[in-house]
Structure formats: C-alpha cells, structure tokens
N, C-alpha and C positions, 0 to 999 in steps of 0.2 A: 814403486808407489812413493808418494810424498808423505811427510809426517802426518798431515791432516787426514789423508786417506787411510793411513795405517791406524790412526786413532779411531776414526769412524768405523772401520772394519772390526776393530777390537771391542768397541762399545756395542756394536750390533751383535757380535757373538755373545757377549755377556747377557744382553737383553733376551736374545733368542734362547738362551739356556735357562731363562726364568728369573734372572736377577734384576733387581732395581738398580739403576745407576744415576747418581747425582753428579753433574759436571759443572764446574764454574769456568766459563769460557766466553771469550769475546770473538772467536773466529766465526764468521758468518756461515761458512760451509757447515760447521759443526752445529750451530744453532738451527740452521734450516733443516737438519736431519732429526732434531729433537721431537719427542712426543709432546712435551710441555715445557714452556719457559716461565720461569719466575723472575721478573725484571725488578731489580732493586734500584732505587734512586731517590729523588729525581736527579741528583748529581752524584759525584764521588765524595769520599772523605766525610767530613762533618756535615755536609749538605745531602748525604745519602742515607742508605740503610733502611728505607721504607719500601714496602712492596707497592710499586706503582702500576704493575700489570701482571697478569698471569693468564696464559692461554697457549693454545697450539701456535706454532710459528705462523701459520696461515691466518689464523684468527687475529693474532697480534698485529700482523702486517696490514690488516684491513682498516686499522685506525692509527695512521702514522702520527697523529697529533697527540696520541696517548703517552708516548715516551720517546726518548732518544733512540732506544733500541727498536721500537716499533717503526719509526721513520727510516732508519737505516736498513732494517730487515725488509721493509716494503720495497725500497729501491732495489735491494739486492735480489729479491725474488722476482721482481719485474724484469731485471736485466737477465736473469736465468731463464726467462720465458714462462715462469709460473704466473697464471692469471690470478691476480689479487683484486677482488672487488673492494675498492676503498670506500669507507663509509663517508657519506656526505656531511 
C-alpha cells in the first residue's frame, strides 16, 4: 500500500471505532474520502484564514466557482468517475 492508502485505512479505522478525526490535508484522495470539508481561504497566508466553504466533498464539488478546492475537487471526482451535478 502507498502512504495515502495507509493513511486512509488508518483514518477509517479510527472513525469506525467511534472517534472524531480532524485532518489538515491537500491530498485529493484523502479529501474525497472525508465526511466533511472545511475549506479555508480564499488564498494562503495573509490572504486566507476565512471559512470559504464547508460541505461534504460531493456537495462542495457541485459548485466549483465557490473556491479553489471546490474547483479542483470537482475535476478530480469527475476524473474518478464520480457523477458530480455542477450547479448552473
């Protein structure tokens, strides 16, 4: 298993055991497995730090104009074959 897969399996084991887990991560595979994403931005550093979006990965991906993360996650999920209904 790769590092990302090991991390994902470990996180799922923690959640399955009844634990809450908060992860700060930019890896799209890990984000796609999350129950909920809290997206900070709109940029990094001094131009960031505000909650710009919060939702499940699928819901966040439906509105790619909402944030940088939403746009990239929307493209990523579509490439993986997840059907994402993008808001008009």
